[in-house]
C-alpha positions in Angstrom: 12.7 48.3 3.1 14.1 46.9 6.4 10.8 45.1 7.0 10.9 43.5 3.6 14.4 42.2 4.3 13.2 40.6 7.6 10.3 39.0 5.9 12.5 37.6 3.1 15.0 36.2 5.6 12.1 34.5 7.5 10.8 33.1 4.3 14.2 31.7 3.4 14.6 30.2 6.9 11.2 28.5 6.7 12.0 27.0 3.2 15.4 25.8 4.5 13.7 24.2 7.5 11.1 22.3 5.4 13.8 21.1 3.0 15.8 19.7 6.0 12.8 17.9 7.5 12.6 14.2 7.2 10.3 13.1 4.5 8.3 10.3 6.1 6.4 7.8 4.1 7.8 8.8 0.6 8.3 5.1 -0.2 5.3 3.9 1.7 4.3 3.6 5.3 7.0 3.8 8.1 5.0 1.2 10.1 2.8 -1.8 9.1 1.0 -4.6 10.8 2.5 -8.0 9.9 2.0 -11.6 10.8 4.9 -14.0 11.3 5.0 -17.1 9.1 7.4 -19.9 8.1 9.2 -19.3 4.8 11.7 -22.2 5.0 12.7 -22.8 8.6 11.3 -20.7 11.5 14.0 -19.1 13.6 14.7 -20.6 17.0 16.5 -17.5 18.5 14.9 -14.2 19.2 17.4 -11.9 17.5 16.8 -13.0 13.9 14.9 -12.1 10.8 11.4 -13.5 10.7 9.4 -14.0 7.5 6.2 -11.9 7.8 3.1 -11.2 5.7 1.4 -7.8 5.7 -2.0 -7.6 7.4 -4.7 -5.2 6.4 -7.1 -4.2 9.2 -10.7 -3.9 8.0 -14.1 -3.6 9.5 -16.5 -0.8 10.4 -14.9 2.2 12.1 -17.1 2.6 15.1 -16.5 2.3 18.8 -16.9 -1.3 19.9 -16.9 -2.8 16.4 -14.8 -5.9 15.7 -11.8 -5.7 13.5 -11.3 -8.0 10.5 -7.7 -9.0 9.7 -6.9 -9.8 6.1 -3.4 -11.3 5.7 -1.7 -11.1 2.3 0.1 -14.5 2.1 1.5 -13.7 -1.4 3.9 -11.1 0.0 6.8 -11.7 2.3 8.9 -9.2 4.3 11.9 -10.3 6.4 11.6 -8.4 9.7 14.2 -8.4 12.4 13.1 -9.1 16.0 14.8 -6.7 18.5 13.0 -8.4 21.4 14.0 -11.2 23.8 11.6 -14.0 22.9 10.7 -15.9 19.7 7.1 -15.0 18.7 4.8 -18.0 18.0 4.1 -18.6 14.3 1.1 -16.4 13.3 1.8 -13.6 15.8 0.7 -10.2 14.7 3.3 -7.4 15.4 3.8 -3.9 14.3 6.9 -3.6 12.1 8.8 -0.2 12.0 11.0 0.9 9.1 14.5 1.7 10.4 17.2 2.7 7.9 15.7 0.7 5.1 15.1 -2.4 7.2 11.9 -3.6 9.0 12.1 -4.3 12.7 9.7 -5.3 15.5 10.1 -6.0 19.2 8.6 -9.1 20.8 9.3 -9.7 24.5 6.7 -12.4 25.1 
């Protein structure tokens, strides 16, 4: 009986731990490849939101094979630059989801 109690407590602890764990990617990916673009006026300071289009990476999955970038210009995300430099228009960066906002870091 004592062993059953220990197993039950362990099971409850495991269930509680999984319910407390962060649920990554429930609303989509927590990171994506994007390309900067001009929506209205391109920012002139580094710490600003930049209009970006998502980029799909395609091509054969084999060592040494070239990648094909497919940019979806019909979709726009506004991604905040945490870096120190303004990225040139068309720069590909990896955007990370942070508290419901997209961010990237470009330091030149």
